[in-house]
ZAMARGU-4260 file (C-alpha; in steps of 0.2 Angstrom, whole numbers, plus 5000, padded with zeros to 4 digits):
<rodrens>
0) 4445/5248/5320 | 4464/5254/5320 | 4478/5245/5315 | 4484/5242/5336 | 4466/5243/5343
5) 4474/5243/5360 | 4485/5257/5360 | 4475/5271/5366 | 4466/5261/5377 | 4471/5268/5393
10) 4468/5284/5386 | 4452/5281/5382 | 4446/5274/5399 | 4454/5290/5408 | 4443/5299/5396
15) 4430/5291/5400 | 4433/5293/5419 | 4439/5311/5418 | 4420/5317/5417 | 4416/5308/5433
20) 4429/5319/5442 | 4428/5336/5434 | 4408/5337/5431 | 4401/5337/5448 | 4417/5348/5456
25) 4410/5362/5442 | 4394/5360/5446 | 4398/5366/5464 | 4401/5385/5458 | 4385/5384/5446
30) 4370/5395/5447 | 4351/5390/5451 | 4344/5390/5429 | 4327/5396/5425 | 4318/5382/5425
35) 4325/5375/5444 | 4313/5383/5455 | 4297/5378/5445 | 4302/5360/5441 | 4306/5359/5462
40) 4290/5364/5465 | 4284/5351/5454 | 4294/5338/5461 | 4282/5341/5478 | 4269/5339/5470
45) 4271/5325/5461 | 4281/5316/5478 | 4265/5320/5486 | 4254/5310/5473 | 4263/5296/5476
50) 4266/5296/5494 | 4245/5299/5496 | 4240/5284/5484 | 4236/5300/5472 | 4224/5310/5485
55) 4234/5325/5481 | 4231/5328/5465 | 4239/5345/5462 | 4254/5335/5450 | 4241/5333/5439
60) 4232/5353/5439 | 4246/5364/5429 | 4238/5375/5419 | 4253/5385/5416 | 4266/5375/5418
65) 4259/5363/5409 | 4274/5351/5418 | 4261/5335/5421 | 4264/5332/5402 | 4283/5329/5408
70) 4291/5313/5414 | 4297/5319/5433 | 4310/5303/5436 | 4325/5315/5436 | 4319/5329/5445
75) 4308/5317/5459 | 4324/5307/5459 | 4333/5321/5468 | 4320/5325/5478 | 4319/5309/5485
80) 4336/5309/5488 | 4332/5328/5497 | 4323/5321/5510 | 4332/5306/5513 | 4348/5315/5517
85) 4336/5329/5525 | 4346/5341/5513 | 4342/5360/5517 | 4350/5362/5501 | 4338/5354/5486
90) 4348/5363/5473 | 4366/5355/5477 | 4358/5339/5477 | 4350/5345/5460 | 4369/5352/5451
95) 4378/5336/5457 | 4364/5323/5451 | 4364/5331/5433 | 4380/5331/5434 | 4383/5312/5434
100) 4370/5311/5420 | 4379/5321/5413 | 4395/5311/5413 | 4386/5296/5408 | 4380/5308/5393
105) 4398/5307/5390 | 4402/5289/5393 | 4387/5282/5382 | 4394/5294/5366 | 4412/5289/5370
110) 4408/5273/5368 | 4396/5275/5353 | 4413/5281/5347 | 4423/5269/5349 | 4412/5255/5343
115) 4410/5263/5329 | 4428/5269/5325 | 4440/5262/5340 | 4449/5270/5355 | 4453/5287/5345
120) 4438/5291/5343 | 4430/5288/5359 | 4444/5299/5367 | 4437/5314/5353 | 4423/5312/5357
125) 4425/5315/5376 | 4436/5329/5373 | 4423/5337/5360 | 4409/5336/5373 | 4419/5345/5389
130) 4426/5358/5375 | 4408/5363/5369 | 4403/5377/5382 | 4383/5376/5378 | 4382/5358/5383
135) 4395/5360/5396 | 4386/5373/5406 | 4368/5364/5404 | 4377/5350/5415 | 4376/5358/5429
140) 4360/5362/5433 | 4349/5357/5418 | 4338/5345/5425 | 4327/5341/5410 | 4336/5341/5395
145) 4351/5334/5400 | 4345/5316/5407 | 4334/5313/5392 | 4349/5316/5382 | 4356/5303/5393
150) 4341/5290/5389 | 4342/5294/5370 | 4361/5293/5369 | 4360/5275/5382 | 4346/5271/5372
155) 4356/5270/5352 | 4371/5263/5361 | 4365/5249/5367 | 4354/5248/5350 | 4371/5252/5341
160) 4378/5234/5349 | 4361/5224/5346 | 4362/5228/5328 | 4382/5225/5329 | 4379/5208/5336
165) 4364/5202/5325 | 4360/5188/5320 | 4363/5185/5338 | 4353/5193/5350 | 4358/5197/5366
170) 4351/5199/5383 | 4362/5214/5389 | 4355/5226/5372 | 4339/5221/5376 | 4343/5227/5397
175) 4352/5242/5390 | 4335/5248/5378 | 4323/5245/5389 | 4331/5255/5402 | 4337/5267/5390
180) 4320/5270/5382 | 4313/5271/5399 | 4324/5284/5407 | 4320/5294/5390 | 4302/5294/5393
185) 4302/5296/5410 | 4310/5315/5406 | 4299/5320/5392 | 4287/5310/5380 | 4299/5314/5364
190) 4308/5297/5370 | 4295/5287/5360 | 4304/5291/5345 | 4316/5280/5351 | 4303/5266/5348
195) 4302/5267/5329 | 4322/5270/5328 | 4324/5253/5336 | 4310/5243/5326 | 4316/5250/5309
200) 4335/5248/5310 | 4331/5235/5320 | 4321/5226/5304 | 4334/5231/5293 | 4347/5222/5300
205) 4337/5208/5305 | 4334/5206/5285 | 4351/5209/5281 | 4357/5194/5293 | 4344/5182/5294
210) 4350/5164/5292 | 4348/5154/5280 | 4334/5141/5281 | 4315/5144/5284 | 4315/5135/5300
215) 4331/5145/5305 | 4323/5161/5297 | 4306/5158/5308 | 4316/5155/5322 | 4326/5171/5321
220) 4310/5180/5316 | 4300/5177/5330 | 4313/5178/5343 | 4318/5194/5334 | 4300/5199/5336
225) 4297/5196/5354 | 4314/5204/5358 | 4306/5221/5348 | 4290/5218/5359 | 4296/5218/5376
230) 4307/5232/5371 | 4293/5244/5367 | 4281/5234/5381 | 4295/5237/5396 | 4303/5252/5390
235) 4284/5260/5387 | 4277/5255/5404 | 4294/5258/5416 | 4294/5275/5410 | 4280/5282/5417
240) 4280/5273/5433 | 4284/5289/5441 | 4274/5300/5431 | 4256/5302/5436 | 4246/5310/5420
245) 4253/5293/5409 | 4248/5281/5424 | 4232/5288/5422 | 4230/5280/5403 | 4247/5275/5399
250) 4244/5274/5378 | 4233/5287/5377 | 4239/5301/5389 | 4258/5300/5384 | 4252/5303/5365
255) 4244/5316/5371 | 4261/5325/5380 | 4270/5320/5364 | 4258/5332/5355 | 4259/5346/5367
260) 4279/5345/5368 | 4277/5345/5349 | 4268/5361/5349 | 4272/5368/5365 | 4260/5381/5371
265) 4270/5391/5381 | 4273/5406/5371 | 4292/5417/5375 | 4297/5431/5367 | 4316/5431/5364
270) 4328/5438/5356 | 4336/5429/5338 | 4344/5438/5321 | 4341/5456/5332 | 4323/5453/5333
275) 4312/5448/5347 | 4301/5434/5342 | 4290/5424/5348 | 4295/5406/5353 | 4282/5397/5341
280) 4284/5409/5326 | 4303/5407/5325 | 4311/5404/5307 | 4314/5386/5301 | 4333/5391/5301
285) 4334/5395/5320 | 4340/5377/5326 | 4352/5375/5311 | 4359/5392/5315 | 4360/5389/5335
290) 4370/5374/5332 | 4380/5384/5317 | 4385/5398/5327 | 4386/5390/5343 | 4395/5373/5340
295) 4415/5375/5342 | 4423/5374/5326 | 4433/5359/5330 | 4417/5349/5327 | 4412/5360/5314
300) 4427/5354/5305 | 4425/5335/5309 | 4407/5335/5303 | 4415/5342/5286 | 4427/5328/5286
305) 4415/5315/5290 | 4404/5322/5275 | 4418/5320/5265 | 4422/5304/5269 | 4405/5297/5268
310) 4400/5303/5253 | 4418/5298/5245 | 4422/5316/5241 | 4438/5315/5247 | 4454/5302/5248
315) 4451/5300/5267 | 4435/5290/5263 | 4429/5277/5274 | 4435/5260/5270 | 4422/5250/5270
320) 4413/5238/5258 | 4397/5246/5259 | 4397/5261/5268 | 4380/5267/5263 | 4373/5250/5269
325) 4381/5249/5286 | 4368/5248/5295 | 4373/5255/5314 | 4379/5270/5307 | 4366/5274/5297
330) 4355/5270/5314 | 4363/5284/5323 | 4367/5297/5308 | 4346/5297/5306 | 4345/5298/5326
335) 4355/5314/5324 | 4348/5321/5310 | 4328/5316/5310 | 4324/5325/5326 | 4331/5341/5318
340) 4321/5339/5303 | 4306/5336/5314 | 4306/5350/5320 | 4308/5362/5307 | 4293/5352/5298
345) 4282/5353/5314 | 4289/5371/5316 | 4290/5365/5335 | 4290/5380/5346 | 4309/5383/5351
350) 4317/5394/5363 | 4334/5395/5373 | 4345/5392/5357 | 4348/5374/5355 | 4341/5367/5372
355) 4329/5357/5367 | 4340/5347/5355 | 4355/5345/5368 | 4349/5325/5368 | 4356/5328/5348
360) 4368/5337/5351 | 4381/5320/5358 | 4378/5311/5343 | 4382/5327/5333 | 4401/5327/5342
365) 4401/5307/5339 | 4400/5310/5319 | 4411/5324/5320 | 4423/5312/5331 | 4422/5299/5316
370) 4428/5314/5303 | 4444/5320/5312 | 4447/5299/5318 | 4450/5297/5299 | 4458/5311/5296
375) 4472/5305/5309 | 4470/5286/5302 | 4472/5290/5282 | 4487/5303/5283 | 4502/5295/5280
380) 4519/5301/5289 | 4521/5304/5306 | 4524/5325/5301 | 4509/5327/5293 | 4497/5319/5309
385) 4507/5331/5320 | 4502/5345/5311 | 4487/5339/5312 | 4485/5335/5331 | 4493/5355/5331
390) 4478/5359/5320 | 4466/5351/5333 | 4474/5357/5348 | 4475/5375/5342 | 4455/5373/5339
395) 4452/5367/5356 | 4462/5380/5364 | 4449/5393/5359 | 4434/5383/5369 | 4445/5377/5382
400) 4450/5396/5385 | 4433/5401/5385 | 4425/5390/5397 | 4442/5394/5410 | 4437/5413/5411
405) 4420/5411/5410 | 4415/5398/5421 | 4402/5395/5428 | 4391/5405/5413 | 4402/5395/5403
410) 4385/5391/5391 | 4384/5409/5385 | 4396/5403/5369 | 4398/5409/5352 | 4410/5401/5341
415) 4421/5414/5332 | 4416/5409/5314 | 4402/5418/5319 | 4409/5432/5326 | 4408/5426/5344
420) 4398/5436/5357 | 4405/5452/5351 | 4394/5450/5335 | 4382/5441/5346 | 4377/5455/5357
425) 4361/5461/5354 | 4358/5448/5341 | 4356/5433/5350 | 4351/5428/5368 | 4367/5427/5380
430) 4361/5421/5398 | 4342/5417/5393 | 4345/5401/5406 | 4350/5415/5421 | 4364/5406/5427
435) 4372/5421/5431 | 4362/5426/5443 | 4372/5414/5456 | 4389/5424/5456 | 4376/5441/5454
440) 4369/5438/5474 | 4385/5430/5479 | 4395/5448/5475 | 4379/5455/5484 | 4379/5447/5498
445) 4398/5449/5502 | 4398/5468/5495 | 4381/5474/5503 | 4371/5465/5512 | 4383/5455/5526
450) 4393/5476/5529 | 4374/5483/5530 | 4366/5468/5546 | 4355/5480/5553 | 4347/5488/5539
455) 4332/5485/5529 | 4337/5482/5511 | 4325/5477/5497 | 4334/5469/5485 | 4323/5468/5465
460) 4324/5456/5453 | 4317/5451/5434 | 4318/5432/5443 | 4313/5424/5458 | 4328/5427/5472
465) 4319/5417/5485 | 4330/5401/5480 | 4346/5410/5480 | 4344/5413/5499 | 4337/5396/5506
470) 4354/5394/5517 | 4358/5415/5518 | 4361/5423/5534 | 4353/5439/5525 | 4338/5440/5524
475) 4333/5453/5513 | 4315/5455/5507 | 4313/5451/5491 | 4304/5459/5476 | 4300/5452/5458
480) 4297/5466/5445 | 4301/5465/5425 | 4315/5474/5421 | 4303/5489/5411 | 4294/5492/5426
485) 4306/5490/5439 | 4303/5509/5442 | 4286/5504/5444 | 4293/5496/5464 | 4302/5500/5478
490) 4320/5491/5481 | 4335/5498/5485 | 4346/5485/5477 | 4343/5476/5462 | 4349/5462/5450
495) 4344/5462/5432 | 4349/5446/5421 | 4353/5452/5402 | 4340/5439/5397 | 4326/5444/5383
500) 4329/5464/5384 | 4328/5476/5369 | 4340/5473/5357 | 4342/5491/5354 | 4346/5493/5372
505) 4358/5482/5372 | 4368/5492/5356 | 4362/5510/5363 | 4373/5513/5378 | 4355/5508/5391
510) 4364/5494/5397 | 4367/5490/5408 | 4356/5503/5418 | 4361/5520/5428 | 4363/5516/5447
515) 4375/5499/5441 | 4388/5495/5454 | 4394/5478/5447 | 4394/5468/5433 | 4393/5450/5431
520) 4403/5448/5412 | 4406/5433/5400 | 4421/5439/5389 | 4417/5457/5394 | 4400/5459/5390
525) 4388/5462/5405 | 4376/5449/5407 | 4370/5456/5422 | 4368/5469/5431 | 4367/5474/5453
530) 4359/5490/5455 | 4357/5505/5468 | 4345/5513/5467 | 4348/5534/5467 | 4335/5539/5472
535) 4313/5533/5472 | 4309/5548/5463 | 4304/5537/5449 | 4293/5527/5461 | 4284/5538/5469
540) 4281/5549/5453 | 4271/5533/5448 | 4263/5532/5465 | 4256/5548/5463 | 4251/5545/5444
545) 4243/5528/5449 | 4233/5538/5463 | 4225/5551/5451 | 4237/5565/5460 | 4244/5570/5439
550) 4251/5589/5443 | 4262/5580/5458 | 4268/5565/5446 | 4275/5579/5434 | 4282/5590/5448
555) 4289/5571/5452 | 4295/5564/5436 | 4300/5581/5427 | 4317/5578/5436 | 4322/5564/5432
560) 4316/5563/5414 | 4325/5583/5410 | 4341/5575/5416 | 4342/5559/5401 | 4344/5545/5404
565) 4336/5528/5401 | 4324/5527/5414 | 4309/5522/5404 | 4298/5522/5420 | 4299/5541/5422
570) 4299/5544/5404 | 4281/5534/5402 | 4271/5541/5416 | 4276/5557/5416 | 4269/5557/5399
575) 4254/5549/5402 | 4255/5561/5417 | 4254/5576/5403 | 4241/5567/5392 | 4231/5568/5408
580) 4231/5585/5410 | 4228/5589/5389 | 4247/5593/5387 | 4248/5582/5373 | 4260/5589/5361
585) 4273/5589/5378 | 4266/5571/5380 | 4272/5565/5361 | 4290/5571/5363 | 4290/5560/5379
590) 4282/5547/5370 | 4296/5548/5355 | 4311/5552/5367 | 4304/5533/5377 | 4305/5526/5355
595) 4321/5532/5355 | 4330/5523/5370 | 4318/5509/5368 | 4311/5505/5349 | 4303/5490/5357
600) 4291/5500/5369 | 4273/5494/5370 | 4269/5505/5383 | 4276/5522/5374 | 4266/5515/5356
605) 4249/5514/5365 | 4255/5534/5373 | 4257/5541/5357 | 4244/5530/5349 | 4233/5538/5362
610) 4237/5557/5360 | 4237/5555/5341 | 4218/5551/5342 | 4215/5564/5357 | 4220/5576/5343
615) 4212/5568/5331 | 4229/5563/5317 | 4220/5546/5315 | 4230/5540/5300 | 4246/5543/5312
620) 4238/5534/5324 | 4236/5520/5311 | 4251/5518/5305 | 4258/5518/5322 | 4245/5504/5327
625) 4250/5493/5311 | 4265/5496/5317 | 4263/5492/5336 | 4254/5475/5328 | 4269/5470/5319
630) 4281/5473/5331 | 4270/5463/5346 | 4255/5455/5339 | 4250/5449/5357 | 4252/5464/5365
635) 4233/5465/5372 | 4230/5482/5367 | 4238/5482/5347 | 4226/5472/5341 | 4213/5486/5349
640) 4221/5497/5342 | 4221/5491/5325 | 4205/5487/5323 | 4196/5503/5333 | 4206/5514/5319
645) 4200/5506/5306 | 4184/5507/5311 | 4184/5523/5313 | 4191/5526/5297 | 4178/5517/5287
</rodrens>
């Protein structure tokens, strides 16, 4: 603790209150995240499961979403509040509730820092979390990862207090650990991780601080063991009360859900290190690298200060008699580091940057706050402390400016040390959680839909837009289409986010697409495009091809393809139509053009391979098949092509 422990108390109290004032207000302007519509629908299924006393079992049948393996408390609480208030805006309720969870996460993080190093550390923990753009952005609408982070951090705070108070065994920390573990487990099966953490560090601290005398030791051991049994049993049972799947078999199904989450079956192709990779094949350094490039430099430097102090490599080392035996601090360090090591060793399925690691991020921030606290406490003389404060303020100004400029899409953030968004563009996913769609829909309504109320407008998007029009007076016809199949659907305006697009197209001028009339930008980079369709000739040409009218398709699509540009549909189906008409040479030219503007286009590879097979150029077909398989082994024709061309060559 600092020498004047109460000097900063008023500021610490204000810092703890600030998130409860700030986050709900900021959440009001946030968009709907990529997961929310699916989770909202599942919340209704869970509600019906309990309302019908288990007769409605839709919540247990989730072959596509796997949501039965998730705890549902946070989503279900939001849904119940919505029903209680008879609200017609479920997402407003979700966002406000999630903001509350985010504020509580910050509060417990600050309390951990305070109980480890005093008021200054607690203040810095609040400051750093509020100025962490990725974490802050997720507190608005990520009602899965943020509640889990709350349960995790809450549990560790009460574990910290429990360890610090030993050999006294107090009821409040025990109750807090029961509540925290139950809350964590009610969101994700990963909450089970907290039980071995509690058991291990309590056993170590209890052994170190056991009373003298065999009789006293036996009494202490029994009370400690009873406390741990109570925490595990009540935490586990309470945590699954709102979880239909786990209730069916509290031990077996909960453990099965944990195994499922470790190797999640959902596979998402994402941009990482300039390449499109499947989420289950990410390299081991995926999570560490994302943490390094999306964490503000002030936090990274605080971690460095802490490590130097912890290992006594600097003049600012901790003044504790035996730092490596300081069990409460070690417990926090372990809880921050072990999950990261675990997912690396288990090769866990990850996507969306550090989204699945948000539960350890507050602890990382706490450690950074401890590092900076050491600097301020060990510096001698006011000028040096002012210089350090100036350095810290300058570092904090960078994420602050980013947040102010880019709200509510501030979570798209890469620190300056990594080159910022300029270097990340086309190398890493940016708006992977679709936060920009809210602003895009607002613009389209204001500038287009409300000005043409009598026109029947069709709006297409690569993300389902129905949730954005729940309260809207506009009622456009909505069409879902994958971005690269957008020419195959009939629409007037399109809203297309940048998520999961080709890295080549982000760099070669094909993004934003032709016809773009407005973009939503982060630091000048377009993360969402609103497109006015210039004509529908690509759609009519595609229709002609699908109906077998290949000559009509060629006539309709030739003008678009001849004009250059990046219309993938026109190039692809003109190429297919020419192949059907026997013009393999021209078809191959179009496949090559399509691969030039979209080098990751599997359909272009497929067209080219068929052309080579039809003209007897087996070696070229084999080479392209191998390249296609390397590019995307999950593309269905890739394996078949590779097998067939090898069989033919043998």
